[in-house]
Backbone as ProteinMPNN parsed JSONL, in Angstrom:
{"seq_chain_A": "MDNFGFPDSDKLLFHIDEAMSWESVRNLERMKSTLLLVHHIVSQSDAPEEIMERADNVRESLEEVVSAMAEGEQF", "coords_chain_A": {"N_chain_A": [[0.853, -1.156, 0.0], [0.606, 2.148, -0.875], [1.738, 5.327, 0.345], [1.051, 5.86, 3.289], [1.15, 7.935, 4.971], [-0.725, 9.91, 6.301], [-2.738, 12.341, 8.118], [-3.128, 11.33, 11.483], [-2.363, 8.727, 10.968], [-0.453, 7.4, 12.48], [-1.771, 6.99, 14.928], [-3.812, 5.366, 14.018], [-2.382, 3.084, 13.147], [-1.404, 2.2, 15.623], [-3.78, 1.378, 16.918], [-4.699, -0.559, 15.155], [-2.71, -2.451, 15.485], [-3.228, -3.079, 18.163], [-5.792, -4.214, 17.887], [-5.15, -6.547, 16.578], [-3.688, -7.94, 18.377], [-2.697, -10.674, 20.528], [-4.295, -10.78, 22.811], [-6.648, -9.543, 21.948], [-7.408, -11.204, 19.842], [-8.053, -13.49, 21.21], [-10.265, -12.619, 22.55], [-12.984, -11.816, 21.135], [-14.91, -9.838, 21.436], [-13.492, -7.752, 22.537], [-11.798, -7.274, 20.37], [-13.687, -6.47, 18.519], [-14.551, -4.013, 19.62], [-12.171, -2.547, 19.479], [-11.752, -2.529, 16.717], [-13.925, -1.01, 15.959], [-13.139, 1.453, 16.936], [-10.909, 1.832, 15.258], [-12.266, 2.059, 12.817], [-13.638, 4.489, 13.264], [-11.472, 6.285, 13.499], [-10.378, 6.108, 10.923], [-12.54, 7.053, 9.388], [-12.712, 9.679, 10.25], [-10.382, 10.85, 9.501], [-8.043, 11.895, 6.943], [-7.717, 9.599, 5.436], [-6.747, 7.463, 2.739], [-9.098, 6.138, 0.339], [-8.754, 3.413, -0.102], [-7.824, 2.452, 2.347], [-10.036, 2.829, 3.996], [-11.782, 1.018, 2.753], [-10.458, -1.402, 3.261], [-10.514, -1.467, 6.062], [-13.264, -1.668, 6.427], [-13.673, -4.183, 5.25], [-12.355, -5.885, 7.068], [-13.893, -5.45, 9.383], [-16.4, -6.395, 8.51], [-15.748, -9.087, 8.062], [-15.128, -9.921, 10.666], [-17.659, -9.602, 11.856], [-19.061, -11.6, 10.47], [-17.77, -13.903, 11.439], [-18.327, -13.752, 14.216], [-21.101, -13.96, 14.108], [-21.382, -16.524, 12.941], [-20.247, -18.068, 14.956], [-22.087, -17.626, 16.973], [-24.175, -19.069, 15.988], [-23.296, -21.561, 16.436], [-21.233, -22.649, 14.942], [-18.126, -24.309, 14.537], [-14.678, -23.498, 14.692]], "CA_chain_A": [[0.0, 0.0, 0.0], [1.402, 3.365, -0.991], [1.383, 6.563, 1.037], [0.304, 5.681, 4.536], [1.493, 9.072, 5.815], [-1.795, 10.901, 6.373], [-2.975, 12.707, 9.524], [-3.597, 10.282, 12.404], [-1.971, 7.374, 10.553], [0.257, 6.759, 13.595], [-2.805, 6.554, 15.866], [-4.495, 4.252, 13.363], [-1.511, 1.903, 13.214], [-1.376, 1.737, 17.005], [-5.015, 0.671, 17.236], [-4.727, -1.778, 14.337], [-1.84, -3.392, 16.191], [-3.968, -3.505, 19.353], [-6.885, -5.092, 17.46], [-4.618, -7.813, 16.11], [-2.885, -8.54, 19.44], [-3.165, -11.972, 21.008], [-5.381, -10.557, 23.758], [-7.865, -9.253, 21.183], [-7.78, -12.386, 19.063], [-8.677, -14.42, 22.147], [-11.497, -12.022, 23.045], [-13.501, -11.151, 19.941], [-15.633, -8.618, 21.811], [-12.459, -6.71, 22.644], [-11.382, -6.975, 19.002], [-14.789, -5.731, 17.909], [-14.483, -2.644, 20.143], [-10.983, -1.887, 18.937], [-11.97, -2.294, 15.29], [-14.848, 0.114, 15.857], [-12.297, 2.628, 17.109], [-10.155, 1.956, 14.002], [-13.207, 2.573, 11.815], [-13.872, 5.908, 13.551], [-10.259, 7.035, 13.163], [-10.282, 6.162, 9.459], [-13.6, 7.889, 8.823], [-12.514, 11.067, 10.642], [-9.091, 11.337, 9.01], [-7.937, 12.003, 5.485], [-7.177, 8.322, 4.964], [-7.135, 7.096, 1.377], [-10.286, 5.28, 0.206], [-8.32, 2.014, 0.003], [-7.726, 2.109, 3.764], [-11.417, 2.703, 4.479], [-12.304, -0.245, 2.223], [-9.836, -2.519, 3.985], [-11.058, -1.47, 7.425], [-14.623, -2.2, 6.307], [-13.568, -5.623, 4.983], [-12.006, -6.562, 8.324], [-15.067, -5.363, 10.261], [-17.412, -7.32, 7.985], [-15.285, -10.459, 8.309], [-15.308, -10.195, 12.092], [-19.093, -9.766, 12.087], [-19.428, -12.922, 9.961], [-17.242, -14.909, 12.367], [-19.099, -13.676, 15.452], [-22.424, -14.491, 13.787], [-21.262, -17.965, 12.753], [-20.008, -18.671, 16.265], [-23.363, -17.56, 17.706], [-25.0, -20.138, 15.445], [-22.725, -22.835, 16.845], [-20.192, -23.155, 14.064], [-16.819, -24.522, 15.146], [-13.557, -23.081, 13.852]], "C_chain_A": [[0.904, 1.224, 0.0], [0.853, 4.452, -0.091], [0.476, 6.356, 2.248], [0.567, 6.847, 5.479], [0.439, 10.162, 5.785], [-2.018, 11.252, 7.837], [-3.62, 11.559, 10.314], [-3.231, 8.868, 11.97], [-1.216, 6.655, 11.669], [-0.72, 6.229, 14.633], [-3.537, 5.33, 15.303], [-3.657, 2.98, 13.442], [-1.437, 1.331, 14.623], [-2.613, 0.901, 17.31], [-5.207, -0.577, 16.372], [-3.876, -2.843, 15.012], [-2.541, -3.942, 17.428], [-5.084, -4.486, 18.974], [-6.383, -6.47, 17.057], [-3.755, -8.505, 17.172], [-3.504, -9.867, 19.885], [-4.343, -11.817, 21.964], [-6.704, -10.296, 23.03], [-8.336, -10.463, 20.396], [-8.476, -13.414, 19.958], [-10.012, -13.916, 22.672], [-12.106, -11.19, 21.909], [-14.325, -9.911, 20.254], [-14.658, -7.452, 21.97], [-11.998, -6.292, 21.253], [-12.439, -6.116, 18.312], [-14.768, -4.267, 18.341], [-13.308, -1.884, 19.55], [-11.142, -1.602, 17.454], [-12.984, -1.176, 15.051], [-14.077, 1.428, 16.013], [-11.471, 2.881, 15.844], [-11.048, 2.56, 12.923], [-13.462, 4.066, 12.022], [-12.662, 6.765, 13.191], [-10.148, 7.189, 11.659], [-11.316, 7.128, 8.897], [-13.416, 9.368, 9.162], [-11.193, 11.647, 10.158], [-9.152, 11.478, 7.493], [-7.319, 10.742, 4.904], [-7.627, 8.069, 3.526], [-8.324, 6.126, 1.39], [-9.926, 3.8, 0.374], [-8.255, 1.574, 1.468], [-9.113, 1.957, 4.364], [-12.017, 1.378, 4.004], [-11.735, -1.437, 2.984], [-10.342, -2.607, 5.42], [-12.473, -2.032, 7.42], [-14.601, -3.71, 6.076], [-13.26, -6.408, 6.256], [-13.206, -6.58, 9.267], [-16.15, -6.339, 9.811], [-17.021, -8.771, 8.232], [-15.462, -10.839, 9.771], [-16.78, -10.41, 12.414], [-19.576, -11.13, 11.608], [-18.974, -14.021, 10.918], [-18.057, -14.926, 13.653], [-20.493, -14.26, 15.243], [-22.388, -16.016, 13.638], [-21.054, -18.667, 14.091], [-21.295, -18.676, 17.099], [-24.322, -18.656, 17.242], [-24.431, -21.51, 15.728], [-21.67, -23.402, 15.937], [-18.88, -23.253, 14.809], [-15.732, -24.087, 14.165], [-12.302, -23.773, 14.298]], "O_chain_A": [[1.849, 1.315, 0.784], [-0.342, 4.494, 0.2], [-0.718, 6.651, 2.208], [0.243, 6.765, 6.664], [0.706, 11.251, 5.277], [-1.538, 10.538, 8.717], [-4.552, 10.911, 9.838], [-3.736, 7.902, 12.543], [-1.32, 5.435, 11.797], [-0.524, 5.136, 15.165], [-3.838, 4.384, 16.03], [-4.177, 1.914, 13.772], [-1.411, 0.113, 14.8], [-2.501, -0.174, 17.899], [-5.816, -1.548, 16.819], [-4.278, -4.003, 15.1], [-2.458, -5.137, 17.71], [-5.295, -5.48, 19.669], [-7.11, -7.456, 17.181], [-3.155, -9.545, 16.897], [-4.68, -10.135, 19.643], [-5.278, -12.617, 21.94], [-7.755, -10.777, 23.454], [-9.537, -10.714, 20.297], [-9.38, -14.121, 19.513], [-10.81, -14.701, 23.185], [-11.784, -10.013, 21.746], [-14.428, -9.017, 19.415], [-14.954, -6.319, 21.59], [-11.827, -5.104, 20.981], [-12.118, -5.157, 17.61], [-14.95, -3.376, 17.511], [-13.436, -0.721, 19.166], [-10.715, -0.551, 16.976], [-12.904, -0.474, 14.043], [-14.339, 2.396, 15.299], [-11.349, 4.026, 15.407], [-10.633, 3.466, 12.202], [-13.497, 4.826, 11.054], [-12.815, 7.854, 12.638], [-9.856, 8.278, 11.166], [-11.0, 7.934, 8.022], [-13.914, 10.227, 8.435], [-10.917, 12.824, 10.387], [-10.174, 11.213, 6.861], [-6.498, 10.807, 3.99], [-8.745, 8.416, 3.144], [-8.517, 5.385, 2.354], [-10.707, 3.027, 0.929], [-8.599, 0.435, 1.786], [-9.344, 1.047, 5.161], [-12.688, 0.692, 4.774], [-12.463, -2.375, 3.311], [-10.571, -3.702, 5.933], [-12.841, -2.793, 8.315], [-15.418, -4.436, 6.643], [-13.837, -7.469, 6.492], [-13.503, -7.606, 9.879], [-16.747, -7.03, 10.636], [-17.87, -9.594, 8.574], [-15.895, -11.949, 10.081], [-17.114, -11.318, 13.175], [-20.409, -11.755, 12.265], [-19.719, -14.966, 11.177], [-18.438, -15.995, 14.131], [-21.005, -14.972, 16.106], [-23.263, -16.713, 14.15], [-21.617, -19.735, 14.332], [-21.555, -19.623, 17.842], [-25.172, -19.114, 18.005], [-25.004, -22.518, 15.315], [-21.241, -24.539, 16.136], [-18.551, -22.386, 15.62], [-15.857, -24.286, 12.957], [-11.238, -23.557, 13.716]]}, "name": "protein", "num_of_chains": 1, "seq": "MDNFGFPDSDKLLFHIDEAMSWESVRNLERMKSTLLLVHHIVSQSDAPEEIMERADNVRESLEEVVSAMAEGEQF"}
């Protein structure tokens, strides 16, 4: 990905790292909260459209996993 140097990109990277930490991966509700924060940072900054699309893709994937787990699917 080119040009990740936009306002608040450092804050965004910090929270992306937090969302992908082992603690968050083990607790999907924590991951969900952190990814919501990532989404807010992206939407309020001058992030390129590609970054917003990728953040949306991750959020949608997490929602699918949480939904599947609620239905009893095993991973």
